[in-house]
C-alpha positions as CSV (number, residue, x, y, z in Angstrom):
1,X,-7.6,-24.1,45.2
2,X,-7.2,-26.5,42.3
3,X,-3.9,-26.3,40.4
4,X,-2.8,-26.7,36.7
5,X,0.8,-27.5,35.9
6,X,1.9,-26.2,32.5
7,X,4.9,-27.9,31.0
8,X,5.8,-25.8,28.0
9,X,8.1,-23.4,26.3
10,X,8.3,-19.7,27.0
11,X,6.8,-17.2,24.6
12,X,8.0,-13.6,25.2
13,X,5.0,-12.2,23.3
14,X,2.8,-14.2,25.8
15,X,0.4,-15.3,23.1
16,X,1.3,-19.0,23.5
17,X,3.3,-21.3,25.7
18,X,3.5,-21.1,29.4
19,X,2.5,-17.4,29.5
20,X,-0.8,-18.2,27.7
21,X,-1.3,-21.2,29.9
22,X,-1.0,-19.1,33.1
23,X,-3.5,-16.5,31.8
24,X,-6.0,-19.2,30.9
25,X,-5.5,-20.9,34.3
26,X,-6.3,-17.7,36.2
27,X,-9.3,-16.9,34.0
28,X,-10.8,-20.4,34.5
29,X,-10.3,-20.3,38.3
30,X,-7.3,-22.5,38.9
31,X,-3.8,-21.8,40.1
32,X,-1.2,-22.0,37.4
33,X,2.2,-23.7,37.9
34,X,4.9,-23.8,35.2
35,X,7.8,-25.9,34.2
36,X,9.7,-24.3,31.3
37,X,11.2,-26.6,28.6
38,X,12.6,-24.2,26.1
39,X,13.2,-20.5,25.6
40,X,11.9,-19.0,22.3
41,X,12.4,-15.7,20.6
42,X,9.1,-15.1,18.8
43,X,6.6,-12.4,18.1
44,X,3.6,-11.8,15.9
45,X,5.7,-12.5,12.8
46,X,6.8,-16.0,13.9
47,X,9.5,-17.8,15.7
48,X,13.0,-16.4,15.1
49,X,15.0,-18.7,17.5
50,X,14.6,-21.2,20.3
51,X,16.8,-23.2,22.6
52,X,15.9,-26.2,24.8
53,X,16.7,-26.2,28.5
54,X,19.0,-28.9,29.7
55,X,17.0,-32.0,30.6
56,X,18.3,-32.1,34.1
57,X,17.1,-28.5,34.7
58,X,13.6,-29.5,33.4
59,X,13.8,-32.5,35.8
60,X,14.8,-30.3,38.6
61,X,11.7,-28.0,38.0
62,X,9.4,-31.0,37.9
63,X,10.9,-32.5,41.1
64,X,10.6,-29.1,42.8
65,X,6.9,-28.7,42.0
66,X,5.7,-32.4,42.3
67,X,7.5,-32.9,45.7
68,X,5.8,-29.9,47.3
69,X,2.5,-28.9,45.6
70,X,-0.5,-31.0,44.7
71,X,-1.2,-31.0,41.0
72,X,-4.8,-31.4,39.8
73,X,-4.1,-31.4,36.1
74,X,-1.2,-31.2,33.7
75,X,-1.0,-29.4,30.3
76,X,1.9,-30.3,28.1
77,X,3.0,-28.1,25.2
78,X,6.4,-27.7,23.6
79,X,9.0,-30.3,24.6
80,X,11.7,-29.5,22.1
81,X,13.9,-32.6,22.3
82,X,13.7,-36.4,22.8
83,X,15.6,-36.1,26.0
84,X,13.1,-33.6,27.5
85,X,10.2,-35.9,26.4
86,X,11.8,-38.8,28.3
87,X,12.4,-36.5,31.3
88,X,8.8,-35.4,31.4
89,X,7.4,-38.9,30.9
90,X,9.5,-40.3,33.7
91,X,8.2,-37.6,36.1
92,X,4.6,-37.9,35.1
93,X,4.5,-41.6,35.7
94,X,4.1,-40.7,39.3
95,X,1.2,-38.3,38.7
96,X,-2.4,-39.4,39.0
97,X,-3.9,-36.2,37.7
98,X,-5.4,-35.8,34.2
99,X,-2.8,-35.0,31.5
100,X,-3.7,-33.0,28.4
101,X,-1.0,-33.2,25.7
102,X,-1.0,-30.5,23.0
103,X,1.7,-32.0,20.7
104,X,3.6,-28.8,19.7
105,X,5.6,-30.2,16.8
106,X,5.9,-27.1,14.6
107,X,4.9,-23.4,14.7
108,X,2.4,-21.9,12.3
109,X,5.2,-20.3,10.4
110,X,6.8,-23.8,9.8
111,X,9.5,-23.6,12.5
112,X,10.2,-27.1,13.9
113,X,9.6,-27.1,17.7
114,X,10.2,-30.8,18.4
115,X,13.1,-32.6,16.9
116,X,12.3,-35.7,14.7
117,X,13.6,-38.2,17.3
118,X,11.4,-36.6,19.9
119,X,8.2,-37.5,17.9
120,X,8.9,-41.2,18.2
121,X,9.7,-40.9,22.0
122,X,6.6,-38.9,22.5
123,X,4.5,-41.7,20.9
124,X,6.2,-44.4,22.9
125,X,6.6,-42.9,26.3
126,X,4.2,-40.0,26.7
127,X,1.0,-40.9,24.8
128,X,0.3,-43.9,27.0
129,X,0.2,-41.5,30.0
130,X,-2.1,-39.0,28.3
131,X,-5.7,-38.4,29.3
132,X,-6.5,-36.2,26.3
133,X,-4.4,-35.6,23.1
134,X,-5.3,-32.4,21.3
135,X,-3.5,-32.3,17.9
136,X,-4.5,-30.1,14.9
137,X,-4.7,-31.7,11.4
138,X,-1.0,-31.3,10.7
139,X,0.1,-32.6,14.1
140,X,-2.2,-35.6,13.8
141,X,-0.8,-36.3,10.4
142,X,2.8,-36.1,11.6
143,X,2.0,-38.6,14.4
144,X,0.4,-41.0,12.0
145,X,2.6,-40.3,9.0
146,X,-0.3,-39.5,6.7
147,X,-2.2,-36.6,5.4
148,X,-5.6,-35.7,7.0
149,X,-7.8,-33.4,5.0
150,X,-11.5,-34.1,5.8
151,X,-13.8,-35.1,8.6
152,X,-13.9,-38.8,7.8
153,X,-10.2,-38.7,7.8
154,X,-10.2,-37.0,11.2
155,X,-12.5,-39.7,12.6
156,X,-10.3,-42.5,11.4
157,X,-7.2,-40.7,12.7
158,X,-8.7,-40.2,16.1
159,X,-9.3,-43.9,16.4
160,X,-5.8,-44.7,15.2
161,X,-4.3,-42.3,17.7
162,X,-6.3,-43.9,20.5
163,X,-4.4,-47.1,19.8
164,X,-1.2,-45.3,20.6
165,X,-2.3,-45.0,24.3
166,X,-4.2,-41.8,25.1
167,X,-7.6,-42.2,26.8
168,X,-9.2,-39.6,24.5
169,X,-8.3,-37.7,21.4
170,X,-9.6,-34.3,20.3
171,X,-8.5,-33.5,16.7
172,X,-9.0,-29.8,15.9
173,X,-10.4,-29.0,12.5
174,X,-9.6,-25.3,12.3
175,X,-7.5,-25.9,9.1
176,X,-10.2,-27.8,7.3
177,X,-11.6,-26.3,4.0
178,X,-15.1,-25.1,4.7
179,X,-16.7,-25.0,8.2
180,X,-14.5,-26.2,11.0
181,X,-15.3,-29.4,12.8
182,X,-13.5,-30.9,15.8
183,X,-13.6,-34.6,16.3
184,X,-13.5,-36.1,19.9
185,X,-13.0,-39.8,20.5
186,X,-12.9,-41.4,23.9
187,X,-12.8,-45.1,23.1
188,X,-16.5,-45.4,23.4
189,X,-18.1,-42.6,21.5
190,X,-17.1,-40.5,18.6
191,X,-18.3,-36.9,18.5
192,X,-18.3,-34.4,15.6
193,X,-18.2,-30.9,17.1
194,X,-19.1,-28.2,14.5
195,X,-17.7,-24.7,14.9
196,X,-18.0,-21.3,13.2
197,X,-15.5,-20.1,10.7
198,X,-14.5,-16.7,12.1
199,X,-12.9,-14.0,9.9
200,X,-10.3,-13.4,12.6
201,X,-6.7,-12.8,11.6
202,X,-5.2,-12.9,15.1
203,X,-5.1,-16.5,16.2
204,X,-1.7,-17.0,17.8
205,X,-1.9,-19.3,20.8
206,X,-5.2,-21.0,19.9
207,X,-3.9,-24.5,20.5
208,X,-2.2,-23.6,23.8
209,X,-5.4,-21.8,25.1
210,X,-7.6,-24.8,24.2
211,X,-5.4,-27.4,25.9
212,X,-4.9,-25.2,29.0
213,X,-8.6,-24.5,29.3
214,X,-9.4,-28.2,28.8
215,X,-6.9,-29.2,31.5
216,X,-8.2,-26.5,33.9
217,X,-11.8,-27.7,33.6
218,X,-10.6,-31.3,34.1
219,X,-8.7,-30.1,37.2
220,X,-12.0,-28.8,38.6
221,X,-13.6,-32.3,38.2
222,X,-15.7,-31.7,35.1
223,X,-16.5,-34.6,32.7
224,X,-14.6,-34.8,29.5
225,X,-17.5,-33.7,27.2
226,X,-18.2,-30.7,29.5
227,X,-14.6,-29.7,29.7
228,X,-14.2,-29.9,26.0
229,X,-17.3,-27.8,25.3
230,X,-16.3,-25.1,27.8
231,X,-12.7,-25.0,26.4
232,X,-14.0,-24.7,22.9
233,X,-16.4,-21.9,23.9
234,X,-13.5,-19.9,25.5
235,X,-11.3,-20.3,22.5
236,X,-14.1,-19.3,20.0
237,X,-14.6,-16.1,21.9
238,X,-10.8,-15.6,22.2
239,X,-10.4,-16.0,18.4
240,X,-13.4,-13.7,17.7
241,X,-11.8,-10.9,19.6
242,X,-8.1,-11.6,18.7
243,X,-5.8,-8.8,19.6
244,X,-4.0,-6.9,16.8
245,X,-0.7,-6.7,18.7
246,X,2.4,-6.4,16.5
247,X,2.6,-6.2,12.7
248,X,1.7,-9.9,12.0
249,X,-0.6,-12.5,13.5
250,X,-1.6,-11.3,17.0
251,X,-2.7,-13.4,20.0
252,X,-6.1,-14.7,20.7
253,X,-7.9,-12.7,23.5
254,X,-8.6,-15.2,26.1
255,X,-9.9,-12.6,28.6
256,X,-12.6,-11.2,26.2
257,X,-15.6,-13.2,27.5
258,X,-14.6,-12.6,31.1
259,X,-14.2,-8.9,30.6
260,X,-17.6,-8.8,29.0
261,X,-19.3,-10.5,31.9
262,X,-17.4,-8.4,34.4
263,X,-18.8,-5.2,32.8
264,X,-22.5,-6.0,32.7
265,X,-23.3,-4.3,36.0
266,X,-21.3,-1.2,35.1
267,X,-23.2,-0.9,31.8
268,X,-26.6,-0.8,33.6
269,X,-25.3,1.8,36.0
270,X,-24.0,4.0,33.2
271,X,-27.3,3.8,31.4
272,X,-29.3,4.7,34.5
273,X,-27.0,7.7,35.2
274,X,-27.3,9.0,31.6
275,X,-31.1,8.6,31.5
276,X,-31.3,10.6,34.8
277,X,-29.5,13.4,33.1
278,X,-31.9,13.3,30.2
279,X,-34.8,13.5,32.6
280,X,-33.3,16.5,34.4
281,X,-32.9,18.4,31.2
282,X,-36.4,17.5,29.8
283,X,-35.7,16.4,26.2
284,X,-39.3,15.6,25.4
285,X,-39.2,17.9,22.3
286,X,-36.7,15.5,20.8
287,X,-38.7,12.3,21.5
288,X,-40.2,10.9,18.2
289,X,-43.7,9.5,17.8
290,X,-42.4,6.0,18.3
291,X,-40.6,7.1,21.4
292,X,-36.9,6.9,22.1
293,X,-34.5,4.4,23.6
294,X,-30.9,4.6,24.8
295,X,-28.7,1.6,24.6
296,X,-25.2,0.5,25.7
297,X,-23.3,-2.6,24.8
298,X,-20.8,-4.4,26.9
299,X,-17.2,-4.6,25.6
300,X,-16.9,-7.5,23.1
301,X,-20.7,-7.9,22.5
302,X,-21.9,-11.2,20.9
303,X,-25.4,-10.0,20.0
304,X,-28.5,-8.3,21.4
305,X,-28.2,-10.1,24.6
306,X,-25.1,-8.0,25.4
307,X,-26.8,-4.7,24.7
308,X,-28.8,-3.1,27.5
309,X,-31.6,-0.6,26.9
310,X,-34.9,0.5,28.6
311,X,-37.9,-1.9,28.5
312,X,-40.9,0.2,27.5
313,X,-38.6,2.9,25.9
314,X,-38.1,6.5,27.0
315,X,-41.6,8.1,26.8
316,X,-42.7,11.6,26.1
317,X,-45.5,12.7,28.5
318,X,-47.1,16.0,29.4
319,X,-45.1,15.8,32.7
320,X,-41.8,15.3,30.9
321,X,-39.6,12.4,30.1
322,X,-40.9,9.1,31.6
323,X,-38.7,6.1,32.1
324,X,-41.1,3.2,33.0
325,X,-38.4,0.6,33.9
326,X,-34.8,0.2,34.8
327,X,-32.4,-0.7,32.0
328,X,-32.0,-4.4,31.1
329,X,-30.1,-6.5,28.6
330,X,-31.9,-7.5,25.5
331,X,-34.6,-4.9,26.0
332,X,-34.5,-3.4,22.5
333,X,-33.5,-5.2,19.3
334,X,-33.8,-1.9,17.3
335,X,-31.2,0.0,19.4
336,X,-29.1,-3.2,19.6
337,X,-29.0,-3.4,15.7
338,X,-27.7,0.1,15.5
339,X,-25.0,-0.4,18.2
340,X,-23.9,-3.8,17.0
341,X,-23.6,-2.7,13.4
342,X,-21.5,0.3,14.3
343,X,-19.5,-1.6,16.8
344,X,-18.4,-4.2,14.3
345,X,-16.6,-1.5,12.2
346,X,-15.8,0.9,15.0
347,X,-15.4,-1.0,18.3
348,X,-15.3,2.2,20.3
349,X,-18.9,2.9,19.4
350,X,-21.0,1.1,22.1
351,X,-23.9,3.4,22.7
352,X,-26.7,5.0,20.7
353,X,-30.1,6.8,21.1
354,X,-32.8,7.6,18.6
355,X,-34.4,11.0,18.5
356,X,-36.9,12.8,16.2
357,X,-35.7,14.1,12.9
358,X,-35.5,17.8,12.3
359,X,-34.6,19.6,9.1
360,X,-31.9,21.8,10.6
361,X,-29.7,18.8,11.6
362,X,-27.4,19.3,8.6
363,X,-26.9,22.9,9.6
364,X,-26.6,22.5,13.4
365,X,-24.3,19.5,13.4
366,X,-21.2,21.2,12.0
367,X,-21.7,24.1,14.4
368,X,-21.4,21.5,17.3
369,X,-18.5,19.7,15.7
370,X,-20.7,16.7,15.1
371,X,-20.2,14.5,12.0
372,X,-23.5,13.7,10.3
373,X,-24.4,11.0,7.7
374,X,-27.7,9.8,6.2
375,X,-29.2,6.9,4.3
376,X,-32.2,6.6,2.0
377,X,-34.7,3.9,2.8
378,X,-35.8,3.9,-0.8
379,X,-32.4,2.5,-1.8
380,X,-32.8,-0.5,0.6
381,X,-32.4,-3.8,-1.4
382,X,-35.5,-5.9,-1.6
383,X,-33.9,-8.9,0.2
384,X,-33.0,-6.6,3.1
385,X,-36.5,-5.1,3.2
386,X,-38.0,-8.7,3.3
387,X,-36.1,-9.6,6.5
388,X,-37.8,-8.3,9.5
389,X,-35.6,-5.9,11.5
390,X,-32.8,-5.7,8.9
391,X,-33.3,-2.1,7.7
392,X,-31.5,-0.4,10.6
393,X,-28.5,-2.6,10.3
394,X,-28.4,-2.1,6.6
395,X,-28.8,1.7,6.9
396,X,-26.2,2.2,9.5
397,X,-23.7,-0.1,7.7
398,X,-24.2,1.8,4.5
399,X,-22.8,5.0,5.9
400,X,-19.9,3.6,7.9
401,X,-16.4,3.3,6.5
402,X,-13.8,1.4,8.7
403,X,-11.1,3.8,7.3
404,X,-12.9,6.9,8.4
405,X,-14.0,8.3,11.8
406,X,-17.6,7.2,12.5
407,X,-20.4,9.8,12.3
408,X,-22.0,11.1,15.5
409,X,-25.4,11.3,13.8
410,X,-27.1,9.1,11.3
411,X,-30.5,10.1,10.0
412,X,-33.0,9.0,7.4
413,X,-36.2,10.8,6.2
414,X,-38.4,7.8,6.6
415,X,-40.9,6.3,4.2
416,X,-44.5,5.2,4.2
417,X,-45.2,3.8,7.7
418,X,-41.7,4.6,8.9
419,X,-41.0,7.7,10.9
420,X,-38.0,9.9,10.0
421,X,-35.3,9.5,12.6
422,X,-31.9,10.6,13.9
423,X,-29.6,8.1,15.6
424,X,-27.0,9.5,17.9
425,X,-23.8,7.4,18.3
426,X,-21.2,7.5,21.1
427,X,-18.6,5.7,23.0
428,X,-20.8,5.5,26.1
429,X,-24.3,6.6,27.2
430,X,-23.1,9.9,28.7
431,X,-21.3,10.7,25.5
432,X,-24.5,10.2,23.6
433,X,-26.5,12.3,26.1
434,X,-24.0,15.1,25.8
435,X,-24.5,15.2,22.0
436,X,-28.3,15.0,22.4
437,X,-28.4,17.9,24.9
438,X,-26.1,19.9,22.6
439,X,-28.5,19.4,19.7
440,X,-31.5,20.4,21.9
441,X,-29.8,23.6,23.0
442,X,-28.8,24.5,19.5
443,X,-32.2,23.8,18.2
444,X,-33.9,25.9,20.9
445,X,-31.5,28.7,20.1
446,X,-32.3,28.6,16.4
447,X,-36.1,28.5,17.1
448,X,-35.8,31.4,19.4
449,X,-34.5,33.7,16.7
């Protein structure tokens, strides 16, 4: 198994430092090793205190690992002091593996994490050993003693940093005004790598995760452009689903994409089981003219490709409910629009089904302890109506409040060419089916009176 050696500080909140590096190593399929350089006291509110380890103890850790275990890549983070920088550089001169250096000079809250003398030693002794240097704008500015505020400045800075010795430089543009752009220079080519500005408040550990993922992919023999792209993808997903742990800036969620992929089979199985229950209870009287569908999203869904439903829908026939095909991902953009819209405000909502509208819904729902909401298609803005497939997302979003529990049922009375409909929301397909069957039984009981 390939190995990744993390040389970094310890973060007790595990959002950054060696703890984050170990998580990323495991998720990317390599074995993580650690050499601790400093102990920090930090949480979501910032760094309260830190102390460097004695350089000879750092040296002893390095000797212990390097004399016994093959190292396929090295990721360097917090080094704390000039003496530790020298110690690490001396040990790594004997290492042939790729070295990714994330120059941790200061924390996001402004706490200095490498003494001033250490910056010069890092430039003189460690940068010439570095395969890829991964500074953010502030760190690149500190290394070059100038301010960097735009993409042309990043490109010039990358070329200047190459002259200090690293084989490649990846300057991260997350702190740019406007859309983020990373700049990668390898001595031959200069790449501008655009990203997406995510409205994500929980970004602790972003730099550590990127550098660790980059090193892990290099350890597995991937080319530099491929390793950079895969690391950036992992971090973008981790930022998108950042974890609100603590009362301040929480950590990025590096496992989000892996958990999503792991769950895909279980999503299909849950849909099949829920649909079988619908068939056994014959809900054809609740199937609308346009037919029904039942959908279920993976955890942390990116879009319709992560929402499974039934190709061909759930069909009303004289013989009962017909399910033409097994569930599949991307099978229904309509049901996906409902689920994804609800999920963005209420992450626990991951399943939905459409059933026919009936006038007694407002009366029956409270009796079943179901919350009901509705939207009026006549109030749909013209710009939404002009975009194909936007109505459902608009309608569902219009009745959701992030500060209130989500409704179980959302209905509209339709309009010309659009059938009136009820959407049943739930945490999972069986939750949705339970609500649908409760509505069916209550409706049948009312009709029998």
